[in-house]
ROBA-820973 format. One line per 8 residues: their letters; for each residue z, y, x of C-alpha. Coordinates in pm, 1 decimal, always signed. Each point is the difference from the previous one (the first is absolute). Last residue first. Example, Ala and Ser with C-alpha at 12.3 -4.5 7.8 and 13.67 -1.06 7.14 Angstrom:
SA> +714.0,-106.0,+1367.0 | +66.0,-344.0,-137.0
This chain:
XXXXXXXX> -3142.7,-6249.1,-4435.2 | +173.1,+134.8,-321.0 | +191.2,-317.6,-69.4 | +181.1,+13.9,+338.7 | +103.2,+368.6,-83.2 | +167.7,-127.7,-315.4 | +191.2,-266.9,+202.0 | +145.7,+269.2,+224.6
XXXXXXXX> +138.9,+193.5,-296.2 | -141.1,+254.6,-227.5 | +156.4,+216.8,-275.9 | -222.5,+278.5,-136.4 | -25.7,+340.8,-166.9 | +357.3,+4.0,-154.2 | +7.6,+311.4,-188.7 | +179.9,+342.4,-23.2
XXXXXXXX> -232.0,+280.6,-116.3 | +60.1,+324.4,+213.0 | +142.6,-135.3,+215.6 | +141.2,-335.1,+100.6 | -334.2,-195.3,+55.2 | +125.1,-343.4,+114.2 | -166.0,-259.2,+245.0 | +209.6,-318.3,+12.9
XXXXXXXX> -14.1,-188.2,+326.2 | +68.2,-371.2,+60.9 | +153.1,-106.4,+335.3 | +197.4,-281.5,-162.2 | -116.4,-42.6,-357.1 | +113.0,+281.5,-241.0 | +91.9,-83.1,-360.2 | -56.7,+278.7,-242.4
XXXXXXXX> +261.9,+195.6,-196.0 | -149.5,+77.0,-341.0 | -174.2,+340.3,-8.3 | +153.8,+207.0,-282.0 | +90.3,+303.2,+230.3 | -217.5,-12.7,+318.9 | +216.7,+143.2,+278.3 | +323.9,-188.1,-102.2
XXXXXXXX> -182.6,-300.2,-122.3 | -172.5,-45.0,+350.4 | +342.1,+46.0,+152.8 | +118.0,-295.8,-207.5 | -245.5,-222.8,+153.3 | +88.1,+131.0,+355.3 | +364.3,-59.2,-44.0 | -28.0,-361.1,-82.1
XXXXXXXX> -136.8,-54.9,+251.0 | +4.6,+187.8,+331.1 | -89.9,+307.6,+192.7 | -272.7,+192.6,+201.9 | -69.3,+331.5,-174.7 | -335.7,+172.5,+69.9 | -49.7,+360.3,-71.8 | -278.3,+237.0,-83.0
XXXXXXXX> -14.0,+372.3,-113.4 | +296.6,+110.2,+188.1 | +140.9,+365.8,-64.8 | +284.7,-102.7,+264.9 | +262.0,+104.2,-262.2 | -194.4,-162.2,-279.1 | -55.1,-323.1,+176.9 | +378.0,-12.6,+103.5
XXXXXXXX> +102.1,+68.5,-354.5 | -249.0,-254.0,-151.2 | +126.1,-268.3,+245.1 | +360.7,+73.6,-83.5 | -58.6,+21.6,-387.5 | -190.5,-329.5,-3.4 | +272.0,-176.6,+216.3 | +270.6,+127.4,-237.2
XXXXXXXX> -193.1,-113.5,-315.0 | -74.7,-340.8,+166.4 | +364.2,-71.4,+104.2 | -15.4,-223.8,+301.9 | +59.2,-369.3,-25.3 | -282.1,-110.2,+229.8 | +63.6,+298.4,+235.7 | -167.9,+337.0,-0.8
XXXXXXXX> +333.1,+200.7,-19.4 | +61.4,+13.8,+376.8 | -317.8,+214.0,+36.5 | -171.0,-30.3,+340.3 | -231.9,+299.8,+33.8 | -337.2,+51.9,+150.1 | -181.4,+351.2,+13.7 | -326.9,+149.6,+50.0
XXXXXXXX> -174.3,-331.0,-18.9 | -243.6,-123.0,+250.1 | -288.7,-157.8,-184.7 | +53.3,-363.5,-32.4 | -105.0,-294.5,+231.0 | +261.9,+41.8,+273.0 | +292.5,+44.7,-250.7 | -61.4,-318.3,-216.0
XXXXXXXX> +180.6,-250.4,+227.4 | +286.4,+250.3,+62.2 | +27.3,+54.5,-372.5 | +34.0,-361.0,-57.0 | +259.4,-34.1,+277.7 | +203.1,+272.1,-170.9 | -27.4,-189.5,-327.4 | +100.7,-339.5,+153.7
XXXXXXXX> +282.1,+165.0,+174.6 | +174.9,+153.2,-303.3 | +29.4,+379.9,+22.3 | -265.7,+53.0,-269.5 | -285.8,+238.0,+86.2 | -131.6,+318.4,-117.1 | -329.7,+132.0,+134.3 | -135.2,+351.1,-39.4
XXXXXXXX> -317.6,+205.1,+10.7 | -266.3,-276.2,+29.4 | -372.4,+92.5,+24.0 | -353.3,-86.8,-102.1 | +94.0,-336.9,-146.6 | -242.6,-274.2,-119.2 | -77.9,-166.9,+330.8 | +359.6,+51.4,+110.4
XXXXXXXX> +127.5,-202.8,-299.2 | -211.5,-297.3,+89.1 | +114.9,+20.5,+364.5 | +354.7,+23.6,-115.9 | -26.5,-290.1,-228.5 | -153.9,-225.6,+288.9 | +277.8,+132.3,+237.9 | +273.3,-90.6,-249.1
XXXXXXXX> -152.1,-328.4,-52.9 | +2.8,-66.4,+374.9 | +354.9,+103.5,+38.4 | +100.0,-236.5,-295.2 | -197.8,-283.8,+138.1 | +184.5,+32.4,+330.6 | +328.3,+4.4,-181.7 | +187.8,+300.5,-75.0
XXXXXXXX> +373.6,+35.2,+82.9 | +289.1,-58.0,-232.4 | +285.2,+221.2,+112.8 | +94.8,+176.4,-325.2 | +17.9,-338.6,-176.4 | +278.6,-116.4,+248.7 | +26.9,-238.3,+282.0 | -362.1,-58.7,+44.1
XXXXXXXX> -235.0,-296.7,-42.3 | -154.3,+89.1,-349.9 | -311.9,+120.1,+170.4 | -192.8,+281.4,-167.8 | -338.4,+32.7,-146.8 | -102.7,+370.6,+16.8 | +172.2,+295.0,-146.8 | -96.6,+111.6,-342.6
XXXXXX> -206.9,+317.1,-3.4 | +1.3,+292.0,-248.7 | -286.9,+252.1,+46.4 | +50.4,+340.8,-153.5 | -265.1,+259.9,-73.2 | +72.7,+354.4,-118.3
């Protein structure tokens, strides 16, 4: 079982609430760059779980045309910056198990994403995610963090 955890793209601070912060043009471009990189290394995508916040929804929409068509996309109200990592882990796993999913993408926020890495990989220190960064986890049978890459990492590979 593979899981990809993605932080939303760069967001503007010009919004009435944190929940309503939109992506910047740079943020949308970085999401597309990361999605193209992910698609080149991905054979399929069973499920996508997205935060209800505007910048995460927009990040998913920027990625969607570049990724394999998932079998299901769900907005989970729990995937917010201050979300409970144990609860979010259990919700995602329950949905994946129910759907017999082998691969999933979660689009959410810091600090939640860092703590989610530690939920899936016991003993792993919660990493910091740059905007648009994607962590690749193997969840079963041997939980481990395989990689964590952001847009700057891709620029270094060229």
